[in-house]
Structures are given as C-alpha cells and as structure tokens.
C-alpha positions as CSV (number, residue, x, y, z in Angstrom):
1,M,0.0,0.0,0.0
2,T,2.8,2.4,0.9
3,E,4.6,1.7,-2.4
4,K,1.4,2.3,-4.3
5,L,0.9,5.7,-2.5
6,S,4.5,6.6,-3.2
7,A,4.1,5.9,-6.9
8,E,0.8,7.9,-7.0
9,M,2.5,10.8,-5.2
10,L,5.4,10.7,-7.5
11,E,3.1,11.0,-10.5
12,R,1.3,13.8,-8.8
13,F,4.6,15.7,-8.3
14,E,5.4,15.2,-12.0
15,D,2.0,16.6,-13.0
16,V,2.5,19.6,-10.7
17,S,6.0,20.2,-12.1
18,R,4.7,20.1,-15.7
19,N,1.8,22.4,-14.8
20,Y,4.0,24.8,-13.0
21,A,6.3,25.2,-16.0
22,E,3.3,25.7,-18.3
23,I,1.7,28.3,-16.1
24,T,4.9,30.3,-15.6
25,E,5.5,30.3,-19.3
26,N,1.9,31.5,-19.9
27,I,2.3,34.3,-17.3
28,A,5.5,35.4,-18.9
29,R,3.9,35.5,-22.4
30,A,0.8,37.4,-21.1
31,A,3.0,39.8,-19.2
32,E,5.1,40.6,-22.3
33,K,1.9,41.2,-24.3
34,S,0.7,43.6,-21.7
35,G,4.0,45.5,-21.8
36,R,5.4,44.1,-18.6
37,K,7.8,41.4,-17.5
38,A,7.2,38.1,-15.9
39,E,8.5,39.3,-12.5
40,D,5.9,42.0,-12.5
41,I,3.2,39.4,-12.0
42,T,2.7,37.6,-8.7
43,F,1.8,34.0,-9.2
44,L,-0.2,32.9,-6.1
45,A,-1.3,29.2,-5.8
46,A,-4.7,28.6,-4.4
47,T,-4.1,25.6,-2.2
48,K,-7.7,24.6,-1.2
49,T,-7.9,20.8,-0.5
50,V,-4.2,20.4,-1.6
51,E,-2.0,18.3,0.7
52,P,1.0,20.2,2.3
53,C,3.5,17.8,0.7
54,V,2.2,18.7,-2.8
55,I,2.1,22.4,-1.9
56,N,5.7,22.2,-0.7
57,H,6.7,20.4,-3.9
58,A,5.4,23.4,-5.9
59,V,7.4,25.7,-3.6
60,S,10.5,23.7,-4.3
61,L,9.9,24.5,-8.0
62,G,10.0,28.2,-7.3
63,L,6.4,29.0,-6.2
64,R,6.6,31.8,-3.6
65,Y,3.0,32.7,-2.7
66,I,0.2,30.4,-1.5
67,G,-3.3,31.2,-0.5
68,E,-5.9,29.3,1.5
69,N,-9.7,29.8,1.4
70,K,-10.8,28.4,4.7
71,V,-9.5,29.2,8.2
72,Q,-9.9,25.6,9.5
73,E,-8.0,24.1,6.6
74,L,-5.3,26.7,6.9
75,L,-4.8,26.0,10.6
76,S,-4.8,22.2,10.1
77,K,-2.0,22.5,7.5
78,Y,-0.1,25.5,9.0
79,D,2.8,23.6,10.6
80,E,3.5,21.7,7.4
81,Y,3.8,24.6,5.0
82,D,7.4,25.4,3.9
83,L,7.0,29.0,5.1
84,D,10.8,29.6,5.0
85,N,10.4,29.7,1.2
86,C,6.9,30.9,0.5
87,Q,4.4,33.5,1.8
88,L,1.0,32.5,3.0
89,Q,-2.1,34.6,2.4
90,F,-5.8,34.2,3.1
91,I,-7.9,34.5,0.0
92,G,-11.4,33.3,1.0
93,H,-14.4,34.8,2.7
94,L,-13.4,35.6,6.3
95,Q,-15.8,35.8,9.2
96,T,-15.0,38.4,11.9
97,N,-15.0,35.8,14.7
98,K,-12.2,33.9,13.0
99,V,-9.8,36.8,12.4
100,R,-8.0,36.2,15.6
101,Q,-7.1,32.7,14.4
102,I,-5.1,33.8,11.4
103,I,-3.6,37.2,12.5
104,G,0.1,36.8,12.5
105,R,0.0,33.6,10.5
106,V,-0.8,35.2,7.1
107,A,1.1,37.9,5.3
108,M,-2.0,39.3,3.7
109,I,-5.8,39.0,3.8
110,Q,-7.1,39.5,0.3
111,S,-10.8,39.3,1.0
112,V,-11.7,42.4,3.1
113,D,-15.2,43.4,2.1
114,S,-16.6,45.5,5.0
115,L,-15.6,48.0,7.6
116,K,-16.7,45.6,10.3
117,L,-14.1,43.0,9.1
118,A,-11.4,45.7,8.7
119,K,-12.0,46.9,12.3
120,E,-11.6,43.4,13.7
121,I,-8.4,42.9,11.7
122,S,-7.1,46.2,13.0
123,R,-8.1,45.3,16.6
124,Q,-6.4,41.9,16.5
125,S,-3.4,43.4,14.8
126,V,-3.0,46.0,17.6
127,K,-3.5,43.3,20.2
128,N,-0.7,41.2,18.7
129,G,1.6,44.1,18.0
130,I,1.8,43.5,14.3
131,N,0.8,45.3,11.0
132,T,-1.5,43.5,8.6
133,D,-1.7,44.0,4.9
134,I,-5.0,43.7,3.2
135,L,-6.7,43.9,-0.2
136,V,-10.2,45.2,-0.5
137,E,-12.6,42.8,-2.3
138,V,-14.8,44.4,-5.0
139,N,-18.0,42.6,-6.2
140,I,-17.4,43.8,-9.7
141,G,-20.3,41.7,-11.1
142,R,-22.8,42.9,-8.4
143,E,-23.7,39.3,-7.7
144,E,-26.0,38.8,-4.6
145,N,-24.4,35.5,-3.7
146,K,-20.8,36.9,-3.6
147,S,-19.0,39.0,-1.1
148,G,-17.3,42.2,-1.9
149,V,-18.1,45.9,-1.9
150,F,-19.8,47.5,-4.9
151,S,-17.6,49.7,-7.0
152,E,-19.6,52.9,-6.1
153,E,-19.1,52.2,-2.4
154,L,-15.3,51.5,-2.7
155,D,-14.0,55.1,-2.1
156,E,-16.0,55.4,1.1
157,L,-14.9,52.1,2.5
158,L,-11.2,52.8,1.6
159,G,-11.5,56.1,3.5
160,E,-12.9,54.4,6.6
161,I,-10.3,51.7,6.6
162,A,-7.4,54.2,6.0
163,V,-7.7,55.6,9.5
164,L,-7.6,52.2,11.3
165,D,-4.5,51.3,13.2
166,N,-2.0,48.5,12.2
167,I,-3.7,47.8,8.9
168,K,-2.6,48.8,5.4
169,V,-4.5,48.6,2.2
170,R,-2.2,47.2,-0.5
171,G,-4.7,47.0,-3.4
172,L,-7.8,45.3,-4.7
173,M,-9.1,41.9,-5.5
174,T,-12.1,40.4,-7.2
175,V,-13.9,37.2,-8.3
176,P,-15.8,38.1,-11.4
177,P,-18.9,36.2,-12.6
178,I,-18.5,33.0,-14.6
179,C,-18.7,34.0,-18.2
180,E,-19.0,31.9,-21.3
181,K,-17.3,34.3,-23.6
182,R,-13.8,35.9,-23.3
183,E,-15.2,39.3,-24.1
184,E,-17.6,39.2,-21.2
185,I,-15.0,38.3,-18.5
186,C,-12.6,40.9,-20.0
187,K,-15.2,43.6,-19.4
188,F,-15.2,42.9,-15.7
189,F,-11.4,42.8,-15.6
190,D,-11.2,46.1,-17.5
191,N,-13.7,47.7,-15.1
192,M,-11.5,46.5,-12.1
193,Y,-8.4,47.9,-13.7
194,K,-10.1,51.3,-14.2
195,L,-11.0,51.3,-10.5
196,F,-7.4,50.3,-9.6
197,I,-5.9,53.1,-11.8
198,D,-8.4,55.7,-10.5
199,I,-7.5,55.0,-6.9
200,S,-3.8,54.8,-7.7
201,S,-3.9,58.4,-9.0
202,K,-5.2,59.7,-5.7
203,T,-3.0,60.5,-2.7
204,L,-4.5,58.5,0.2
205,D,-2.8,58.0,3.5
206,N,-2.3,54.3,4.4
207,I,-3.5,53.1,1.0
208,S,-1.3,52.0,-1.8
209,M,-2.4,50.2,-5.0
210,D,0.4,47.7,-5.2
211,F,-1.7,44.7,-6.1
212,L,-4.6,44.0,-8.4
213,S,-5.5,40.4,-7.7
214,M,-7.8,38.9,-10.3
215,G,-7.8,35.9,-12.6
216,M,-7.9,32.3,-11.7
217,S,-7.2,28.9,-13.4
218,D,-9.5,29.5,-16.4
219,D,-8.8,33.1,-17.1
220,Y,-5.5,34.2,-15.5
221,E,-3.9,35.1,-18.9
222,D,-6.8,37.3,-19.8
223,A,-6.6,38.9,-16.4
224,I,-3.0,39.8,-16.9
225,L,-3.7,41.2,-20.4
226,C,-6.3,43.4,-18.7
227,G,-3.9,44.7,-16.0
228,A,-3.8,42.2,-13.2
229,N,-0.4,41.9,-11.4
230,M,-1.5,39.0,-9.2
231,V,-3.3,35.9,-10.3
232,R,-4.7,33.1,-8.1
233,V,-4.3,29.7,-9.8
234,G,-5.4,26.4,-8.2
235,S,-6.7,23.5,-10.2
236,R,-4.6,24.4,-13.3
237,L,-1.5,23.8,-11.1
238,F,-2.6,21.0,-8.7
239,G,-5.3,19.3,-10.8
240,K,-8.9,18.8,-10.0
241,R,-9.8,19.4,-6.4
242,I,-10.6,16.3,-4.3
243,Y,-13.1,17.0,-1.6
244,R,-13.1,14.6,1.4
C-alpha cells in the first residue's frame, strides 16, 4: 500500500512540475503582451484541498506565494507549510469571529469586504503588536451571492479603513462572474483595472495600490492582459480538487 501511494504521489509531483512550467510560461507571455515582465506578475497558488507535501513540492519549483480559502484548513496545514520559502495569504471569505485565528499567521488578507471586518483585523493586529496588509474585495459583477463591496461604495470604504491602526490597504481583489465568452470576462477585468488606476492616481494615506488580484485557473492570462499583477491559480496547477 505504501509503495502504491508513493508511486501515486510521484506521479502527482510530476504533474505539478509540468503544470507549473506551463503556467509560468503563460504568465511570462501574457506579461510581455501587456508591456510588462514576468517578474511584474505575482503567481499565487490557491491551495484549497491540496496536501501540504504537494504544496511544498510546488514551492521547491519556485512558487513563492500560496493562499488558503478556509480558516480551519489553513490551521490544520499550517505547521507543514514550507514558510521559509513561501508567503502564506488568506484569499477566502473571512468571518470576523475567525480573524484572531489567522492574524500573525498570514502575510496578507485578500478578501476584506466590509468596515466591520477591517475593524476586527485592526483590533487583533493591535492586540498582537503587528501590522496586517489587506486587499479590499470588490464585487465587480454585483452578484448577490458573492462577497465584496460594490464599486460605487469603494471610495467610502477605503476612506474608513485608512484611519484604522495596524492595517494597510495594498490593493484590490475580485472574483468576477462566470462568463461563457472571453469578451464578457474581460469587461469585468477592464472595469476593475479602471478602479485600480483611479485609486492609484489619488494620494490617500495608508493606502497603496500595489496589487490588483484577479484571474484564476481558467482566465489568468486574460486577467494579466487586462492589467492584473497578481493571479490566483489552483486547479490548473494542482489538478482537479478532491473533496473529502
């Protein structure tokens, strides 16, 4: 049984190695087409349901950013991540009562969608004597079943977060609607980029537009072409998710 599992894991590693090479090549090509370099794009691996040993194999290939969607899963895997060689971020919906469990464990929280959540991140950061970087999540498709602030409410939320202690806004993130046509998804990406550029042009204390996080396994190349400088790729790197 052990030999069989070892053989299966070896095959899994080979798949991840091949996928990693393909993704990095695609990122470099899309970056060049958009007038940038490969190193201008942050490749973050979405590691939901992925075993730590497989994540760490990807890190050994050069992956430097990983992101978890669920607090419980992050905590269960935390001690096994190779955090000496990669940075851990939180990219899923975060409840205020779970903020204390990840403060100090993650380098960035990408999914801040309300003042209430930002205040709790600030409170826990002050309590622990640390500073926490965040991205503000925008519901660019105005979908009722998704988290994120509507674009017309973004300026007000940013202003409210900017005065909080021990928290710094580093950019924006979004999860656009599922679209059948490339032209449709690109419209949402273009709208996000316009918001990003608009805020970047303003001088706002405690806010810097360093990251525009958008694009996942099926559309990360289009996201880069539309201005993203961080993409979150999961199944394209690790294979189809296995839920247990």
